[in-house]
C-alpha positions in Angstrom: -251.7 70.8 0.6 -249.9 71.1 4.0 -246.5 69.4 4.1 -245.7 66.9 6.7 -242.4 67.8 8.3 -241.7 66.3 11.6 -242.7 63.3 13.8 -242.5 63.8 17.6 -242.7 60.6 19.6 -242.3 61.5 23.3 -242.2 59.9 26.7 -245.3 62.0 27.5 -247.3 59.7 25.4 -248.8 57.2 27.9 -249.9 54.6 25.4 -247.5 51.6 25.4 -246.3 50.2 22.1 -247.1 46.5 21.7 -245.1 44.2 19.5 -247.4 42.4 17.0 -246.4 39.5 14.9 -247.8 39.5 11.4 -250.3 36.7 11.1 -251.7 37.2 7.6 -255.2 38.1 6.6 -256.9 34.9 7.8 -255.7 33.1 10.9 -257.5 29.8 11.3 -258.8 27.0 9.1 -262.3 27.0 7.5 -263.2 24.1 9.7 -263.0 26.3 12.7 -265.0 29.2 11.4 -268.2 28.5 13.3 -266.2 28.5 16.5 -263.9 31.4 15.8 -261.0 31.6 18.2 -261.8 34.3 20.7 -261.1 37.0 21.5 -260.2 38.3 18.1 -257.4 40.9 18.3 -257.7 44.2 16.6 -254.2 45.9 16.4 -254.5 49.7 16.1 -252.1 52.3 15.0 -252.8 55.6 16.8 -252.0 58.8 14.8 -252.3 62.3 16.2 -252.1 65.7 14.4 -251.5 68.6 16.7 -250.9 71.9 14.7 -249.1 74.0 17.3 -248.6 77.7 17.9 -246.2 78.0 20.8 -247.3 75.6 23.5 -251.0 75.6 22.3 -253.0 74.0 19.5 -253.4 76.6 16.7 -257.1 77.6 16.8 -256.7 79.3 13.4 -255.9 75.9 11.9 -258.4 73.7 13.8 -261.3 76.1 13.8 -262.7 74.8 17.2 -259.8 73.8 19.5 -257.0 76.0 20.9 -256.2 74.3 24.2 -252.6 73.8 25.5 -250.7 71.0 23.7 -250.2 69.1 27.0 -253.9 69.2 27.8 -254.7 68.0 24.4 -252.3 65.1 24.6 -253.8 64.1 27.9 -257.3 64.3 26.5 -256.5 62.1 23.5 -254.7 59.6 25.7 -257.7 59.3 28.0 -260.2 59.2 25.2 -258.2 56.5 23.4 -258.3 54.2 26.5 -262.0 55.0 26.9 -262.7 54.0 23.3 -260.8 50.8 23.7 -262.8 50.0 26.9 -266.1 50.7 25.3 -265.5 48.7 22.2 -264.2 45.7 24.2 -267.1 45.9 26.7 -269.5 46.2 23.8 -268.4 43.0 22.3 -269.5 41.0 25.4 -272.8 39.4 24.4 -275.4 40.4 27.0 -272.6 41.6 29.2 -274.9 43.9 31.1 -276.6 40.9 32.6 -273.9 38.2 32.4 -270.8 39.1 34.4 -269.0 36.1 33.0 -269.4 37.2 29.4 -266.1 37.4 27.5 -265.3 40.0 24.9 -265.2 38.9 21.3 -262.7 41.7 20.5 -259.6 43.0 22.2 -257.9 46.2 20.9 -254.2 46.6 21.1 -252.5 49.9 20.5 -249.4 48.9 18.5 -247.8 52.3 18.4 -248.6 56.0 18.5 -247.3 58.6 16.0 -247.6 62.3 16.8 -247.3 65.1 14.2 -247.0 68.7 15.4 -248.5 70.1 12.3 -251.8 70.4 10.4 -253.6 67.6 8.7 -252.7 67.4 5.0 -255.7 68.3 2.9 -256.8 68.1 -0.7 -259.5 70.2 -2.5 -262.7 68.4 -3.2 -264.9 69.6 -6.1 -268.1 71.1 -4.9 -267.0 71.4 -1.3 -266.5 74.7 0.5 -263.6 73.3 2.6 -260.9 70.8 1.7 -261.0 67.1 2.7 -258.4 65.3 4.7 -255.8 63.8 2.4 -255.9 60.2 3.8 -253.7 58.8 1.0 -251.0 61.3 1.9 -251.2 60.3 5.6 -251.0 56.6 4.7 -247.9 57.2 2.6 -246.3 59.3 5.3 -246.7 56.6 8.0 -245.8 53.8 5.6 -249.1 52.0 6.1 -248.1 49.0 4.1 -245.5 48.1 6.8 -248.0 48.5 9.6 -250.7 46.4 7.9 -248.8 43.7 6.0 -245.9 43.3 8.4 -247.3 44.1 11.8 -250.9 43.1 11.4 -252.6 46.5 12.0 -256.3 46.4 11.2 -257.3 49.9 12.2 -255.8 53.4 12.1 -257.2 55.9 14.6 -256.5 59.5 13.6 -256.9 62.2 16.3 -257.5 65.4 14.4 -260.0 68.2 14.1 -263.0 69.4 12.2 -264.2 72.8 13.2 -265.9 73.6 9.9 -262.5 74.1 8.3 -261.9 70.6 7.0 -264.0 67.7 5.8 -263.4 64.2 7.2 -264.7 60.7 7.0 -265.7 59.1 10.3 -264.6 55.7 8.9 -262.9 54.7 5.7 -262.0 51.2 4.6 -259.3 50.0 2.2 -259.8 46.3 1.3 -259.2 43.8 -1.5 -262.9 43.2 -1.2 -263.9 46.8 -1.7 -264.7 49.8 0.6 -267.5 49.3 3.0 -267.5 52.3 5.3 -269.2 55.5 6.4 -267.6 57.5 3.6 -268.2 58.2 0.0 -266.3 54.9 -0.7 -263.8 56.4 -3.1 -261.7 53.4 -4.3 -258.6 55.7 -4.6 -258.4 57.7 -1.4 -256.5 55.0 0.5 -253.9 52.5 -0.8 -255.4 49.1 -1.1 -253.2 46.4 0.4 -253.2 42.6 0.8 -255.2 42.9 4.0 -258.2 45.1 5.0 -257.7 48.0 7.3 -260.1 50.7 8.4 -259.2 54.4 9.2 -261.2 56.2 11.9 -261.0 60.0 12.1 -261.8 61.5 15.5 -262.1 65.1 16.5 -260.4 66.0 19.8 -262.7 68.9 20.3 -265.3 66.2 21.0 -265.1 63.2 23.3 -265.1 59.4 23.7 -268.8 59.1 22.8 -268.4 60.8 19.4 -265.3 58.6 18.7 -267.2 55.4 19.5 -270.1 56.6 17.3 -267.7 56.5 14.4 -267.3 52.8 15.1 -271.0 52.3 15.5 -271.6 53.6 12.0 -268.9 51.4 10.6 -270.5 48.4 12.3 -273.8 49.3 10.8 -272.3 49.7 7.3 -270.5 46.4 7.5 -273.5 44.4 8.8 -275.8 46.0 6.2 -273.3 45.0 3.5 -273.0 41.4 4.7 -276.8 41.3 4.9 -277.2 42.5 1.3 -279.0 45.8 1.9 -277.3 47.4 -1.1 -278.7 44.6 -3.3 -282.2 44.9 -1.8 -284.9 47.3 -3.0 -285.5 50.0 -0.3 -289.1 49.0 0.0 -287.9 45.6 1.2 -285.4 46.7 3.8 -287.8 45.9 6.6 -287.5 42.2 5.7 -283.7 42.1 6.2 -282.2 40.3 9.1 -280.1 43.1 10.5 -281.9 46.3 9.4 -285.4 45.1 9.5 -285.6 42.4 12.2 -282.7 43.4 14.5 -282.8 47.2 14.2 -286.5 47.4 13.5 -286.3 50.0 10.7 -287.1 50.4 7.0 -286.0 52.8 4.3 -286.9 55.8 6.5 -284.1 54.9 9.0 -286.6 55.6 11.8 -287.8 52.9 14.2 -291.0 51.4 12.8 -291.0 48.4 15.0 -289.4 48.7 18.5 -286.6 46.3 18.1 -283.0 47.0 19.0 -282.5 50.3 17.3 -279.3 51.7 15.8 -276.7 54.3 16.8 -278.9 57.4 16.3 -282.2 55.7 17.2 -282.8 53.7 20.4 -286.0 51.6 20.3 -288.0 54.5 21.7 -286.5 57.3 19.6 -288.6 59.7 17.6 -285.7 61.6 15.9 -282.0 61.5 15.3 -279.7 61.5 18.4 -282.7 60.8 20.6 -280.7 59.2 23.4 -282.5 60.9 26.3 -286.1 60.2 25.3 -288.3 59.3 28.3 -291.0 57.8 26.2 -291.7 54.1 27.0 -292.0 51.4 24.4 -292.3 47.6 24.4 -289.1 46.2 22.9 -287.4 42.8 22.7 -283.9 44.3 22.7 -282.7 42.2 25.6 -284.2 38.9 24.3 -284.0 39.5 20.6 -284.8 36.5 18.4 -284.9 36.7 14.6 -288.4 35.2 14.4 -289.8 37.9 16.8 -290.6 35.6 19.6 -288.3 37.2 22.2 -289.7 38.5 25.4 -290.6 42.2 25.3 -290.1 44.7 28.1 -291.2 48.2 28.8 -288.2 50.4 28.3 -287.0 54.0 28.0 -283.7 56.0 28.1 -283.4 55.2 31.9 -282.0 51.8 30.8 -278.8 53.6 29.5 -279.1 56.7 31.8 -279.9 58.9 28.8 -276.2 58.7 27.9 -275.1 58.3 24.4 -271.9 56.3 25.2 -273.8 54.0 27.5 -276.4 53.5 24.8 -273.7 52.5 22.3 -272.2 49.9 24.6 -275.6 48.5 25.6 -276.6 48.3 21.9 -273.4 46.5 21.0 -273.9 44.0 23.8 -277.2 43.0 22.2 -275.6 42.2 18.8 -275.4 38.4 18.3 -272.0 37.6 19.7 -270.2 34.6 21.2 -272.4 31.6 22.0 -275.5 33.6 21.2 -277.5 30.4 20.7 -279.8 32.1 18.1 -281.1 30.5 15.0 -282.9 31.8 11.9 -284.8 29.6 9.5 -283.3 26.6 11.2 -279.7 27.7 10.9 -277.4 29.2 13.7 -276.5 32.8 13.7 -272.8 33.5 13.4 -270.8 35.7 15.9 -271.4 39.0 14.1 -268.2 40.4 15.6 -266.1 38.4 13.1 -267.1 41.0 10.5 -265.3 43.6 12.7 -262.5 41.5 14.3 -261.4 39.6 11.1 -263.1 41.0 8.0 -260.7 39.3 5.6 -261.3 35.9 7.3 -265.1 36.4 7.1 -264.9 37.4 3.4 -262.4 34.7 2.4 -264.8 32.1 4.0 -267.9 33.7 2.5 -269.4 34.1 6.0 -272.9 35.6 6.5 -275.0 36.7 9.4 -276.4 33.1 9.4 -274.1 30.1 9.0 -274.6 28.0 5.9 -274.5 24.2 5.8 -270.7 24.2 5.2 -269.9 26.3 8.2 
């Protein structure tokens, strides 16, 4: 395991620290849950690991990145702001056609910690390369202080991959259990009073790949809330999120051109098919759970064949604030509550559709 030795917090880091007052795991009364106070704030702790050799990142450590330290700092600073912008814009319901749409989420960078050393790792049985030691990182940064005292809900780790280290794109620690794009090991992160999610980015890549980490986390959480893990795979096509919104089944491909998911736009024919020129008829911009939404002829030109633009466009079609949608006579909730305040949603037994008590 690599030892963590020094922390370097410099004036070169352009991300401002924001004071956050701890507000607990749930912030408003149950009576207000159907009209959740917006926007929901997502405080973020930014953590960067830059193993250096002289004034450059050590390529022998990262496997795929050996640029100058200063250039790497600038790239991660720029990408962090682009991720924030994309996630906030994505939480604007139908924001692409409603200039007045307000975000359901706002992201606040609480602080940035920089380590001029390799990521700590731990051997994982059966794996050729070690995995990032997330528990060690959380101990080093005193995660309990950040989560329970300063209200942090997400930790963004800027690191590397390069075939030399294994990582989880998202990893949750929660009193309600781990729901994330990981192997959901209950012991790889310290579980605290409040939920927090760790995202691991690769600075050899860019903003789109970082946002994709969040996309997979959204999918994991919405599938969990919708009960996919409790539903036989041959019934997945009947589920509200995966079957009716996404338009998929157990195959993960698009079987009904609905709204798609991160790897599969409505017209996709394979994974990562963001630039497919094939046209399909889809209700993505007027999705209704009962399938009565207006369909339109659409291909990748709608998002310029660009993966990041696809992610934002997809997010803006998730049922958000004032969506006005109903399912079997009951209103849909603002699905962003499962991202912006997971503990609140779980404590109040919220679902994708509001029950009679909500």
